[in-house]
Residue frames as qw, qx, qy, qz and C-alpha x, y, z in Angstrom:
[[0.397, -0.103, -0.257, 0.875, -9.70, -10.25, 17.50],
 [0.035, 0.604, 0.472, -0.641, -11.43, -7.10, 18.57],
 [0.198, 0.496, -0.248, -0.808, -11.40, -5.32, 15.23],
 [0.787, 0.348, 0.461, -0.215, -12.39, -8.38, 13.37],
 [0.598, 0.777, -0.133, -0.145, -9.95, -7.63, 10.58],
 [0.240, 0.670, -0.700, 0.055, -6.71, -9.23, 11.57],
 [0.874, -0.211, 0.398, -0.184, -6.31, -12.95, 11.83],
 [0.246, -0.415, 0.807, 0.341, -3.75, -15.49, 10.61],
 [0.353, 0.274, 0.886, 0.124, -6.73, -17.21, 9.00],
 [0.338, 0.774, 0.276, -0.459, -8.13, -14.15, 7.24],
 [0.672, 0.228, 0.485, 0.510, -7.37, -14.59, 3.54],
 [0.230, 0.909, 0.226, 0.264, -8.30, -11.02, 2.63],
 [0.311, -0.922, 0.218, 0.069, -5.93, -9.56, 5.06],
 [0.741, -0.264, 0.489, 0.377, -3.23, -12.00, 4.02],
 [0.575, 0.567, 0.413, 0.422, -3.75, -10.94, 0.39],
 [0.034, -0.993, -0.038, -0.103, -3.44, -7.30, 1.49],
 [0.531, -0.711, 0.391, 0.243, -0.10, -8.00, 3.10],
 [0.719, 0.114, 0.532, 0.433, 1.02, -9.87, -0.08],
 [0.372, 0.827, 0.257, 0.333, 0.09, -6.79, -2.24],
 [0.268, -0.950, 0.157, 0.042, 1.93, -4.50, 0.16],
 [0.681, -0.410, 0.486, 0.363, 5.02, -6.67, -0.05],
 [0.644, 0.432, 0.446, 0.448, 4.91, -6.65, -3.93],
 [0.142, 0.961, 0.094, 0.217, 4.69, -2.90, -4.00],
 [0.428, -0.853, 0.290, 0.071, 7.55, -2.55, -1.50],
 [0.750, -0.238, 0.518, 0.336, 9.74, -5.03, -3.35],
 [0.569, 0.605, 0.355, 0.429, 9.62, -3.14, -6.67],
 [0.401, -0.401, -0.057, 0.822, 12.12, -0.35, -6.59],
 [0.077, 0.249, 0.447, 0.856, 10.28, 1.34, -9.48],
 [0.363, -0.654, -0.569, -0.342, 7.17, 1.53, -7.33],
 [0.436, -0.872, 0.062, -0.212, 8.52, 2.49, -3.88],
 [0.594, 0.439, -0.495, 0.457, 11.86, 2.64, -2.07],
 [0.216, 0.161, -0.668, 0.694, 12.84, 1.84, 1.46],
 [0.010, 0.380, 0.731, -0.566, 10.36, 3.19, 4.03],
 [0.242, 0.150, -0.202, -0.937, 8.46, 5.14, 1.39],
 [0.488, -0.136, -0.607, -0.612, 4.84, 4.51, 0.53],
 [0.288, -0.016, 0.757, -0.586, 2.02, 3.05, 2.70],
 [0.371, -0.189, -0.768, -0.487, -0.97, 0.84, 2.29],
 [0.357, -0.090, 0.547, -0.752, -4.22, 0.40, 4.25],
 [0.316, -0.216, -0.886, -0.262, -7.03, -2.13, 4.77],
 [0.359, -0.161, 0.288, -0.873, -10.44, -1.13, 6.17],
 [0.502, -0.288, -0.775, -0.254, -13.18, -3.30, 7.73],
 [0.525, -0.601, -0.599, 0.074, -15.74, -2.87, 10.48],
 [0.228, -0.965, -0.084, -0.097, -14.82, 0.75, 11.32],
 [0.599, -0.647, 0.337, 0.330, -11.13, 0.01, 11.76],
 [0.633, 0.749, -0.193, 0.033, -8.12, 0.43, 9.43],
 [0.803, -0.343, 0.237, 0.426, -4.77, -1.23, 9.35],
 [0.374, 0.917, -0.120, 0.064, -2.16, 1.15, 7.96],
 [0.779, 0.254, -0.291, 0.495, 1.60, 0.77, 7.48],
 [0.548, -0.757, -0.155, 0.321, 3.61, 2.07, 10.40],
 [0.176, 0.962, -0.207, 0.008, 5.92, 4.98, 10.11],
 [0.152, -0.739, 0.654, 0.049, 9.51, 4.06, 9.27],
 [0.706, -0.056, 0.705, 0.020, 8.72, 0.46, 8.28],
 [0.095, 0.349, -0.677, -0.640, 9.22, -1.00, 4.88],
 [0.792, 0.218, 0.015, -0.570, 6.33, -2.26, 2.73],
 [0.577, 0.401, -0.704, -0.104, 8.82, -4.98, 1.45],
 [0.068, 0.182, -0.882, 0.429, 8.67, -6.55, 4.96],
 [0.672, -0.076, 0.102, -0.730, 4.86, -6.94, 5.01],
 [0.944, -0.001, -0.234, -0.231, 3.89, -10.49, 6.13],
 [0.740, 0.182, -0.495, 0.418, 7.39, -11.07, 7.46],
 [0.256, -0.029, -0.483, 0.837, 7.46, -8.44, 10.15],
 [0.057, -0.742, -0.633, 0.212, 4.71, -6.62, 12.09],
 [0.250, 0.035, 0.167, 0.953, 4.43, -3.34, 10.10],
 [0.208, -0.515, -0.523, -0.647, 0.73, -2.58, 10.30],
 [0.002, -0.072, -0.561, 0.824, -1.06, -0.41, 12.92],
 [0.091, -0.585, -0.782, -0.197, -4.77, -0.54, 13.66],
 [0.021, 0.102, 0.219, -0.970, -6.68, 2.81, 14.02],
 [0.257, 0.599, 0.701, -0.288, -10.29, 3.74, 14.32],
 [0.336, 0.358, 0.511, 0.705, -11.57, 5.47, 11.12],
 [0.090, -0.816, -0.480, -0.309, -14.54, 7.66, 11.94],
 [0.441, -0.833, -0.126, 0.309, -13.01, 9.54, 14.84],
 [0.521, -0.262, 0.321, 0.746, -9.78, 10.16, 12.92],
 [0.217, 0.493, 0.546, 0.642, -11.76, 11.54, 9.83],
 [0.251, -0.880, -0.398, -0.055, -13.74, 13.79, 12.24],
 [0.538, -0.646, 0.038, 0.541, -10.55, 15.13, 13.73],
 [0.460, 0.047, 0.457, 0.760, -9.14, 15.85, 10.33],
 [0.053, 0.647, 0.521, 0.555, -12.19, 17.79, 9.21],
 [0.370, -0.882, -0.291, 0.027, -12.37, 19.66, 12.45],
 [0.307, 0.788, -0.316, 0.430, -8.74, 20.80, 12.13],
 [0.763, -0.620, 0.169, -0.076, -7.81, 18.86, 15.29],
 [0.142, 0.755, -0.640, -0.024, -4.03, 18.56, 15.59],
 [0.653, -0.239, 0.702, -0.153, -4.43, 15.00, 16.82],
 [0.858, 0.449, 0.211, -0.137, -5.13, 13.95, 13.24],
 [0.292, 0.821, -0.485, -0.073, -1.53, 14.65, 12.26],
 [0.011, -0.448, 0.889, -0.095, 0.18, 11.76, 14.07],
 [0.752, -0.077, -0.437, -0.487, -3.02, 9.78, 14.41],
 [0.294, 0.202, -0.854, 0.380, -1.65, 8.16, 17.56],
 [0.378, -0.030, 0.514, -0.770, -4.79, 8.94, 19.60],
 [0.783, 0.173, -0.060, -0.594, -6.77, 6.70, 17.34],
 [0.335, 0.320, -0.886, -0.034, -4.70, 3.52, 17.60],
 [0.882, -0.295, -0.187, -0.317, -6.46, 0.40, 18.76],
 [0.106, -0.705, 0.657, -0.245, -3.94, -0.21, 21.46],
 [0.789, -0.191, 0.542, -0.217, -5.03, -3.77, 22.33],
 [0.893, 0.377, 0.231, 0.085, -4.14, -4.82, 18.78],
 [0.386, 0.846, -0.305, 0.206, -0.85, -2.84, 18.51],
 [0.909, -0.376, -0.032, 0.177, 1.38, -5.40, 20.18],
 [0.733, 0.224, 0.015, 0.643, 4.57, -3.92, 18.66],
 [0.261, -0.733, -0.205, 0.593, 3.87, -0.40, 19.86],
 [0.441, 0.210, 0.430, 0.759, 4.07, 0.95, 16.31],
 [0.082, 0.564, 0.175, -0.802, 3.28, 4.50, 15.30],
 [0.618, 0.616, 0.489, -0.005, 1.02, 5.08, 12.24],
 [0.520, 0.301, 0.326, 0.730, 2.31, 6.42, 9.03],
 [0.068, -0.351, -0.108, 0.928, 2.46, 10.22, 8.75],
 [0.295, 0.026, -0.476, -0.828, -0.07, 9.83, 5.87],
 [0.016, 0.271, 0.944, -0.189, -2.65, 7.72, 7.89],
 [0.258, 0.495, 0.386, -0.734, -5.22, 10.61, 7.88],
 [0.437, 0.386, -0.378, -0.719, -5.65, 10.56, 4.01],
 [0.222, 0.010, -0.965, -0.137, -6.05, 6.77, 4.08],
 [0.097, 0.373, 0.782, -0.490, -8.85, 7.24, 6.52],
 [0.284, 0.475, 0.054, -0.831, -10.45, 9.98, 4.43],
 [0.392, 0.224, -0.693, -0.562, -10.66, 7.81, 1.32],
 [0.744, -0.120, 0.288, -0.591, -13.69, 5.59, 1.64],
 [0.783, 0.296, -0.510, -0.198, -12.37, 2.58, -0.37],
 [0.919, -0.389, 0.038, -0.042, -11.48, -0.63, 1.52],
 [0.816, -0.092, 0.175, 0.543, -7.92, -0.88, 0.01],
 [0.166, 0.981, -0.081, -0.061, -5.70, 2.08, -0.46],
 [0.840, -0.077, 0.138, 0.519, -2.15, 1.83, -1.92],
 [0.101, 0.985, -0.122, -0.062, 0.10, 4.88, -1.91],
 [0.828, -0.189, 0.258, 0.461, 3.57, 4.47, -3.38],
 [0.081, -0.795, 0.269, 0.538, 6.39, 6.49, -4.93],
 [0.793, 0.402, 0.401, 0.220, 6.17, 5.24, -8.57],
 [0.416, -0.386, 0.275, 0.776, 9.12, 6.70, -10.42],
 [0.199, 0.360, 0.607, 0.680, 7.15, 7.25, -13.56],
 [0.193, -0.847, -0.491, -0.066, 4.35, 9.03, -11.67],
 [0.396, -0.720, -0.046, 0.569, 6.97, 11.30, -9.95],
 [0.397, -0.085, 0.443, 0.799, 8.74, 12.07, -13.23],
 [0.052, 0.558, 0.623, 0.545, 5.46, 13.12, -14.75],
 [0.319, -0.821, -0.467, 0.074, 4.24, 14.99, -11.69],
 [0.437, -0.585, 0.025, 0.683, 7.26, 17.36, -11.57],
 [0.384, 0.299, 0.475, 0.733, 6.89, 18.58, -15.21],
 [0.052, 0.240, 0.114, -0.963, 5.88, 22.19, -15.68],
 [0.519, 0.083, -0.373, -0.764, 3.20, 21.07, -18.14],
 [0.079, -0.073, 0.971, -0.213, 2.13, 18.14, -16.04],
 [0.543, 0.322, 0.432, -0.644, -1.61, 18.74, -16.25],
 [0.659, 0.518, -0.269, -0.475, -1.62, 18.16, -20.03],
 [0.320, 0.441, -0.836, -0.068, 0.94, 15.41, -20.01],
 [0.249, -0.024, 0.882, -0.400, -0.69, 13.35, -17.24],
 [0.648, 0.380, 0.232, -0.618, -4.09, 13.78, -18.98],
 [0.570, 0.504, -0.537, -0.364, -2.64, 12.27, -22.17],
 [0.171, 0.241, -0.946, 0.130, -1.28, 9.25, -20.29],
 [0.312, 0.134, 0.770, -0.540, -4.42, 8.67, -18.19],
 [0.615, 0.349, -0.150, -0.691, -6.64, 8.92, -21.36],
 [0.366, 0.257, -0.876, -0.179, -5.48, 5.37, -21.93],
 [0.156, -0.189, -0.913, 0.326, -7.63, 4.30, -18.99],
 [0.271, -0.308, -0.231, -0.882, -11.04, 5.87, -19.65],
 [0.641, -0.455, -0.571, -0.237, -12.86, 3.64, -17.27],
 [0.577, -0.281, -0.481, 0.597, -10.87, 4.84, -14.20],
 [0.177, -0.958, -0.174, -0.147, -11.79, 7.98, -12.12],
 [0.712, -0.062, -0.163, 0.680, -8.65, 9.93, -11.58],
 [0.074, -0.985, -0.086, -0.130, -7.51, 13.33, -10.33],
 [0.559, 0.349, -0.331, 0.675, -4.35, 15.22, -9.57],
 [0.513, -0.805, -0.258, 0.147, -3.49, 16.71, -6.16],
 [0.216, 0.870, -0.265, 0.356, -1.29, 19.82, -5.77],
 [0.586, 0.163, -0.599, 0.521, 1.79, 19.42, -3.67],
 [0.506, -0.746, 0.065, -0.428, 1.15, 19.71, 0.04],
 [0.021, -0.502, 0.801, -0.325, 3.32, 18.61, 2.91],
 [0.558, -0.163, -0.807, -0.106, 2.59, 14.97, 3.78],
 [0.097, -0.238, -0.717, 0.648, 0.35, 14.59, 6.89],
 [0.196, 0.650, 0.610, -0.410, -2.80, 16.71, 7.41],
 [0.212, 0.598, -0.183, -0.751, -2.14, 19.37, 4.72],
 [0.170, 0.180, -0.821, -0.515, -2.08, 16.66, 2.05],
 [0.035, 0.341, 0.929, -0.137, -4.96, 14.73, 3.69],
 [0.217, 0.614, 0.364, -0.666, -7.17, 17.85, 3.61],
 [0.260, 0.446, -0.475, -0.713, -6.55, 18.24, -0.10],
 [0.168, 0.004, -0.954, -0.249, -7.37, 14.61, -0.73],
 [0.125, 0.398, 0.785, -0.458, -10.51, 14.82, 1.58],
 [0.280, 0.444, -0.013, -0.851, -11.92, 17.50, -0.68],
 [0.581, 0.308, -0.490, -0.572, -12.51, 14.97, -3.40],
 [0.120, -0.187, 0.963, -0.154, -12.66, 11.76, -1.43],
 [0.558, 0.305, 0.577, -0.512, -16.46, 11.53, -1.84],
 [0.614, 0.550, -0.280, -0.493, -16.03, 11.16, -5.58],
 [0.883, -0.176, 0.435, 0.003, -14.33, 7.85, -4.83],
 [0.416, 0.760, -0.442, -0.234, -11.36, 8.30, -7.13],
 [0.991, 0.079, -0.029, 0.108, -9.60, 5.18, -8.48],
 [0.733, 0.140, -0.039, 0.665, -6.30, 6.94, -8.97],
 [0.144, -0.983, -0.055, 0.095, -4.73, 10.03, -7.55],
 [0.715, 0.322, -0.086, 0.614, -1.52, 11.51, -8.86],
 [0.416, -0.849, -0.161, 0.284, 0.17, 13.58, -6.23],
 [0.439, 0.837, -0.155, 0.289, 2.32, 16.42, -7.65],
 [0.185, 0.691, -0.580, 0.390, 5.96, 16.16, -6.62],
 [0.558, -0.389, 0.581, -0.447, 5.19, 13.06, -4.56],
 [0.147, -0.109, 0.979, 0.086, 3.74, 9.92, -6.06],
 [0.492, -0.103, -0.554, -0.663, 0.45, 8.07, -6.64],
 [0.444, -0.012, 0.722, -0.530, -2.52, 6.51, -4.85],
 [0.434, -0.018, -0.749, -0.500, -4.56, 3.60, -6.24],
 [0.471, -0.077, 0.578, -0.661, -7.80, 2.50, -4.50],
 [0.524, -0.021, -0.710, -0.471, -10.27, -0.19, -4.71],
 [0.744, -0.384, 0.105, -0.537, -12.67, -2.50, -2.80],
 [0.974, -0.175, 0.140, 0.041, -10.53, -5.64, -3.04],
 [0.477, -0.590, 0.503, 0.414, -6.96, -6.45, -3.20],
 [0.583, 0.236, 0.659, 0.413, -7.40, -8.06, -6.65],
 [0.288, 0.885, 0.341, 0.131, -9.01, -4.89, -7.96],
 [0.179, -0.937, 0.214, 0.209, -6.24, -2.65, -6.70],
 [0.602, -0.307, 0.619, 0.400, -3.56, -5.03, -7.98],
 [0.537, 0.507, 0.579, 0.345, -5.10, -4.94, -11.48],
 [0.130, 0.980, 0.148, 0.030, -5.38, -1.20, -11.43],
 [0.420, -0.743, 0.377, 0.360, -1.78, -0.80, -10.36],
 [0.627, 0.010, 0.631, 0.457, -0.68, -2.96, -13.32],
 [0.383, 0.729, 0.472, 0.314, -2.74, -0.90, -15.78],
 [0.120, -0.988, -0.012, 0.091, -1.73, 2.43, -14.33],
 [0.552, -0.548, 0.458, 0.431, 1.94, 1.49, -14.31],
 [0.555, 0.279, 0.620, 0.479, 1.73, 0.66, -18.04],
 [0.204, 0.879, 0.392, 0.183, -0.15, 3.86, -18.84],
 [0.213, -0.966, 0.093, 0.115, 2.29, 6.06, -17.07],
 [0.847, -0.129, 0.273, 0.438, 5.42, 4.31, -18.37],
 [0.213, 0.940, -0.186, -0.192, 8.14, 6.64, -19.69],
 [0.820, 0.437, -0.229, 0.292, 11.28, 5.96, -21.77],
 [0.673, -0.652, 0.099, 0.335, 14.51, 5.77, -19.78],
 [0.301, 0.896, -0.316, -0.083, 17.32, 7.93, -21.09],
 [0.947, 0.121, -0.138, 0.264, 20.27, 5.75, -22.21],
 [0.136, -0.908, 0.385, -0.092, 23.68, 6.23, -20.73],
 [0.605, 0.399, -0.668, 0.165, 27.09, 4.49, -20.56],
 [0.805, -0.387, -0.420, 0.160, 28.24, 2.36, -17.56],
 [0.395, -0.909, 0.132, -0.025, 29.85, 3.86, -14.51],
 [0.572, 0.557, -0.495, 0.342, 33.64, 4.19, -14.23],
 [0.777, -0.612, -0.143, -0.022, 34.21, 2.45, -10.88],
 [0.758, -0.021, -0.117, 0.641, 37.99, 2.70, -11.11],
 [0.180, 0.495, 0.027, 0.850, 37.79, 6.46, -11.50],
 [0.521, -0.707, -0.133, -0.459, 35.24, 6.80, -8.70],
 [0.849, -0.421, -0.204, 0.246, 37.43, 4.84, -6.34],
 [0.555, 0.159, -0.094, 0.811, 40.35, 7.15, -7.09],
 [0.126, -0.608, -0.109, -0.776, 38.14, 10.28, -6.55],
 [0.689, -0.624, -0.142, -0.341, 36.93, 8.91, -3.22],
 [0.769, 0.064, -0.463, 0.437, 40.32, 7.68, -1.94],
 [0.344, 0.016, -0.461, 0.818, 40.95, 8.70, 1.64],
 [0.302, -0.244, -0.016, -0.922, 37.49, 10.24, 2.01],
 [0.364, 0.089, 0.766, -0.523, 34.22, 9.27, 3.84],
 [0.683, 0.410, -0.006, -0.604, 32.55, 8.41, 0.50],
 [0.439, -0.106, 0.861, 0.233, 32.29, 5.34, -1.70],
 [0.273, 0.073, -0.614, -0.737, 30.97, 4.50, -5.14],
 [0.742, -0.016, 0.169, -0.648, 27.28, 3.56, -5.09],
 [0.359, -0.193, 0.913, 0.033, 27.02, -0.25, -4.88],
 [0.574, 0.528, 0.591, -0.205, 23.84, -0.36, -6.86],
 [0.423, 0.076, 0.533, 0.728, 24.77, -0.14, -10.55],
 [0.128, 0.683, 0.589, 0.412, 21.56, 1.59, -11.56],
 [0.282, -0.856, -0.267, 0.342, 22.05, 4.39, -9.04],
 [0.471, -0.296, 0.302, 0.775, 24.88, 5.76, -11.15],
 [0.315, 0.596, 0.597, 0.435, 22.46, 6.85, -13.87],
 [0.126, -0.935, -0.251, 0.214, 22.07, 10.18, -12.19],
 [0.296, -0.740, 0.309, 0.518, 25.63, 11.14, -13.06],
 [0.548, -0.051, 0.696, 0.461, 25.91, 9.52, -16.52],
 [0.270, 0.655, 0.524, 0.473, 23.98, 12.04, -18.50],
 [0.191, 0.061, -0.143, 0.969, 24.40, 15.78, -18.47],
 [0.457, -0.443, -0.363, -0.681, 20.52, 16.11, -18.55],
 [0.732, -0.437, -0.518, 0.065, 20.35, 13.86, -15.45],
 [0.515, -0.106, -0.326, 0.786, 23.07, 15.83, -13.67],
 [0.062, -0.250, -0.063, -0.964, 21.29, 19.16, -14.28],
 [0.586, -0.468, -0.420, -0.512, 17.93, 17.86, -13.17],
 [0.742, -0.370, -0.495, 0.259, 19.35, 16.32, -9.99],
 [0.445, -0.109, -0.246, 0.854, 21.47, 19.33, -9.02],
 [0.048, -0.441, -0.272, -0.854, 18.66, 21.80, -9.84],
 [0.410, -0.341, 0.279, -0.799, 16.70, 21.19, -6.64],
 [0.258, 0.001, 0.914, -0.315, 14.50, 18.83, -4.65],
 [0.327, -0.082, -0.663, -0.669, 11.83, 16.98, -6.66],
 [0.697, -0.404, -0.464, -0.368, 9.84, 15.20, -3.94],
 [0.536, -0.742, 0.208, -0.344, 9.73, 14.84, -0.09],
 [0.944, -0.276, 0.110, 0.144, 11.71, 11.57, 0.48],
 [0.654, 0.514, -0.103, 0.546, 14.56, 13.04, -1.53],
 [0.094, -0.773, 0.220, -0.588, 14.76, 15.82, 1.03],
 [0.768, -0.563, 0.160, -0.259, 14.39, 13.59, 4.06],
 [0.942, -0.182, 0.208, 0.189, 16.96, 10.98, 3.19],
 [0.722, 0.309, 0.123, 0.607, 19.44, 12.75, 0.87],
 [0.280, -0.531, -0.118, 0.791, 19.11, 16.39, 2.00],
 [0.342, 0.839, 0.271, -0.326, 18.40, 19.48, 0.01],
 [0.248, 0.826, -0.409, -0.299, 21.52, 19.52, -2.11],
 [0.951, 0.112, 0.192, 0.213, 23.31, 17.11, -4.44],
 [0.257, -0.769, 0.365, 0.458, 26.99, 17.93, -4.91],
 [0.803, 0.586, 0.064, 0.088, 28.66, 17.96, -8.30],
 [0.628, -0.486, 0.310, 0.523, 32.46, 17.45, -8.59],
 [0.317, 0.817, -0.314, -0.366, 34.41, 19.39, -11.18],
 [0.902, 0.354, -0.246, 0.018, 36.25, 17.27, -13.75],
 [0.643, 0.335, -0.527, 0.442, 39.07, 15.50, -11.85],
 [0.259, -0.601, 0.349, -0.671, 38.13, 16.98, -8.57],
 [0.403, -0.043, -0.889, 0.213, 38.50, 14.64, -5.65],
 [0.484, -0.685, -0.515, -0.177, 35.98, 14.23, -2.85],
 [0.588, -0.463, -0.268, 0.607, 38.51, 15.51, -0.32],
 [0.239, 0.061, 0.188, 0.951, 39.22, 18.63, -2.45],
 [0.265, -0.523, -0.506, -0.633, 35.52, 19.26, -2.87],
 [0.591, -0.633, -0.480, 0.138, 34.87, 18.77, 0.88],
 [0.504, -0.299, -0.143, 0.798, 37.69, 21.10, 1.83],
 [0.050, 0.231, 0.284, 0.929, 36.32, 23.85, -0.50],
 [0.426, -0.604, -0.544, -0.397, 32.89, 23.45, 0.99],
 [0.628, -0.564, -0.406, 0.350, 34.10, 23.66, 4.57],
 [0.405, -0.034, 0.009, 0.914, 36.17, 26.73, 3.73],
 [0.186, -0.336, -0.298, -0.874, 32.95, 28.44, 2.84],
 [0.273, -0.021, 0.662, -0.697, 31.22, 27.09, 5.99],
 [0.721, 0.126, -0.249, -0.635, 28.96, 24.81, 3.91],
 [0.748, -0.184, 0.613, -0.175, 28.03, 21.25, 4.68],
 [0.060, 0.303, -0.845, -0.436, 29.11, 18.45, 2.38],
 [0.777, 0.056, -0.132, -0.613, 26.11, 16.84, 0.69],
 [0.710, -0.216, 0.652, -0.156, 25.48, 13.12, 1.29],
 [0.773, 0.370, 0.479, 0.188, 25.49, 12.34, -2.45],
 [0.064, -0.697, 0.365, 0.614, 28.04, 13.59, -4.95],
 [0.803, 0.541, 0.248, -0.037, 27.94, 13.34, -8.74],
 [0.346, -0.461, 0.563, 0.593, 31.12, 12.83, -10.80],
 [0.615, 0.603, 0.031, -0.507, 29.70, 13.67, -14.27],
 [0.670, 0.536, -0.481, -0.180, 30.43, 10.90, -16.76],
 [0.176, 0.392, -0.851, 0.302, 31.86, 8.78, -14.00],
 [0.521, -0.355, -0.774, -0.050, 29.09, 7.93, -11.52],
 [0.473, -0.742, -0.073, -0.469, 27.69, 8.56, -8.07],
 [0.401, 0.172, -0.696, 0.570, 29.51, 8.68, -4.74],
 [0.590, -0.653, -0.329, -0.343, 27.57, 8.24, -1.47],
 [0.188, -0.647, 0.535, -0.509, 28.64, 9.22, 2.08],
 [0.376, 0.096, -0.906, 0.171, 29.58, 6.21, 4.15],
 [0.148, 0.120, 0.672, -0.716, 27.19, 7.39, 6.87],
 [0.521, 0.017, -0.308, -0.796, 24.21, 7.26, 4.46],
 [0.571, -0.052, 0.708, -0.413, 21.57, 4.90, 5.76],
 [0.321, 0.177, 0.894, 0.257, 19.86, 2.09, 3.87],
 [0.285, 0.784, 0.503, -0.225, 16.98, 4.39, 3.26],
 [0.011, 0.822, -0.234, -0.518, 19.28, 7.00, 1.88],
 [0.216, -0.300, 0.803, 0.468, 20.86, 4.48, -0.50],
 [0.322, 0.479, 0.813, 0.080, 17.40, 3.52, -1.84],
 [0.153, 0.878, 0.230, -0.392, 16.69, 7.10, -2.34],
 [0.119, -0.595, 0.537, 0.586, 19.77, 7.51, -4.44],
 [0.258, 0.129, 0.884, 0.367, 18.42, 4.76, -6.72],
 [0.219, 0.738, 0.602, -0.212, 14.98, 6.45, -6.74],
 [0.018, 0.805, -0.122, -0.581, 16.56, 9.75, -7.89],
 [0.188, -0.286, 0.764, 0.547, 18.40, 7.97, -10.72],
 [0.230, 0.377, 0.881, 0.169, 15.19, 6.41, -11.91],
 [0.148, 0.837, 0.387, -0.358, 13.20, 9.67, -11.74],
 [0.008, 0.756, -0.250, -0.605, 15.66, 11.97, -13.53],
 [0.194, -0.231, 0.810, 0.503, 16.40, 9.50, -16.26],
 [0.223, 0.505, 0.826, 0.115, 12.74, 9.45, -17.18],
 [0.081, 0.819, 0.208, -0.529, 12.26, 13.25, -17.29],
 [0.675, 0.623, 0.262, 0.297, 12.45, 14.25, -21.02],
 [0.567, -0.148, 0.043, 0.809, 15.63, 16.03, -21.87],
 [0.101, 0.228, 0.190, 0.950, 15.13, 19.82, -21.93],
 [0.350, -0.649, -0.627, -0.251, 11.79, 19.62, -20.05],
 [0.109, -0.516, 0.298, -0.796, 11.02, 22.36, -17.55],
 [0.545, -0.310, -0.767, 0.136, 10.37, 21.01, -14.04],
 [0.400, -0.740, 0.009, -0.541, 8.78, 22.28, -10.81],
 [0.516, 0.097, -0.715, 0.462, 11.00, 21.78, -7.77],
 [0.463, -0.712, -0.492, 0.191, 9.98, 22.09, -4.11],
 [0.085, 0.877, -0.078, 0.467, 10.46, 25.58, -2.87],
 [0.280, 0.343, -0.637, 0.631, 12.98, 26.45, -0.05],
 [0.497, -0.283, 0.307, -0.760, 9.91, 26.89, 2.25],
 [0.927, -0.009, -0.163, -0.338, 8.61, 23.53, 1.38],
 [0.688, 0.272, -0.585, 0.331, 12.06, 21.95, 1.99],
 [0.021, -0.387, 0.554, -0.737, 12.28, 23.71, 5.38],
 [0.707, -0.237, 0.188, -0.640, 8.92, 22.40, 6.61],
 [0.932, 0.084, -0.344, -0.078, 10.03, 18.85, 5.75],
 [0.609, 0.295, -0.550, 0.490, 13.44, 19.04, 7.38],
 [0.033, -0.243, 0.544, -0.803, 12.09, 20.66, 10.54],
 [0.732, -0.226, -0.218, -0.605, 9.06, 18.45, 10.93],
 [0.489, -0.435, 0.679, -0.332, 9.00, 16.12, 13.97],
 [0.914, 0.198, 0.256, -0.246, 7.24, 13.30, 12.06],
 [0.759, 0.586, -0.268, 0.094, 10.04, 13.14, 9.49],
 [0.006, -0.670, 0.666, -0.329, 12.78, 13.42, 12.13],
 [0.748, -0.216, 0.526, -0.341, 11.14, 10.39, 13.82],
 [0.917, 0.386, 0.073, -0.073, 11.25, 8.45, 10.53],
 [0.465, 0.712, -0.482, 0.208, 14.86, 9.36, 9.97],
 [0.387, -0.561, 0.636, -0.362, 15.69, 8.15, 13.55],
 [0.891, 0.037, 0.385, -0.236, 14.04, 4.84, 12.80],
 [0.779, 0.604, -0.163, 0.044, 16.08, 4.57, 9.55],
 [0.133, 0.719, -0.618, 0.289, 19.36, 5.25, 11.35],
 [0.601, -0.382, 0.616, -0.337, 18.49, 2.61, 13.98],
 [0.934, 0.250, 0.208, -0.145, 17.69, 0.02, 11.41],
 [0.620, 0.683, -0.358, 0.146, 20.92, 0.65, 9.54],
 [0.145, -0.649, 0.674, -0.323, 22.96, 0.33, 12.67],
 [0.778, -0.146, 0.541, -0.284, 21.26, -3.02, 13.49],
 [0.881, 0.470, 0.000, -0.055, 21.86, -4.28, 9.95]]
C-alpha cells in the first residue's frame, strides 16, 4: 500500500494491533474510547481514530494514517490545523473515513516508532496527588534504566502536544501526564509491551477495602426513576467508602470523567430516593448528575448513560479507591472543565459514543 506500513501480511503492524487490543481490554489501563496508540514507518503514522475503542483493534478498522513531518511542522508553527489533524490524513488509505484522535499531534511529536497512551488508574491516582512530584519519583526510582518525565495538565490536543514536544527530543520512555494518564514509548511492540508491564508494577497502589453493594437498597432508592444500580460490581466501590465518596464528590480528576460523566457526582442523603433528590435539584434549577452515590449502599447510574459513561463510572471507582485516605488532591479547575465541555473535538467524541450505544 502507499504508506508501506499497513498490510494483512505485515507482522509488525499486526503485533501493534494486538498490543492496542491488550491495552484496551484491560479496564485498569484504559476504559471505553479512552487512550490511543500509534505506529510510525516511512514518514507515515497510523493512530487510533477519535471515538473508537482500543479493545476493538484488529477486529474493526480503528486506525487512521497521517503524514508525520507536516503535522509536526504545523504544531510547532502554531497552525490550528494541528488540532484535528484531519488535513494530514492519507486519504487513499482511510477507507472508513475515520477522524484522527484528538491527541494525534503529540504522537507525531514523539520520535519513537511505537507510542502507547492510556488511562492507567494507578497513574491517574498518583498524578492527582498534591505531592505527586515526590510520590511519582519514589515509584519510578524502581525503574532506573528508563527515561521518564512528568507533564503538567493541559487540555488534550495541541496544548498538551506542545508541552510534550518541548521534551520529545530527549526520547522519553515514559511520560506521566498530570490529571490524565500515561505514555509509554519504544522502537518495537515487544519493547513497549515489556515497559508497560514493568511500569504498571512500579506504579501499583493498594486498593482500599470496602463491603459489597446493597443491591436491594439501591433498587428501592431508584424505584420509579430514570436511574438503575450499576451493573458492574466493581463500579460500586466509589460509594462504599467515605473516603471514596469525598474524593469523587470533590471535583473532576481527569478529562474523560468530565466528558462522559459530567462535572458533578451526586450524593444522596441517607434514605433519600433518586426521585426526591431529583425534585430538590430541579426546584433549585440544577441539573441531575448522571451518576449518584448512595453512601454505604452503592452507585446509581442514569439510564441514558452511554457505554462510555458506564466504563468511566468503573474508572472513577478504581481511581478513588487507590488514592490514600486523607491525601490532598488536585482537581481540574472550573476553567479547565469548561474548556473540555465546550470543545468541539470532545463533543464529536460524545456524539460517536451516543451513536454506538444506540446501535448496541
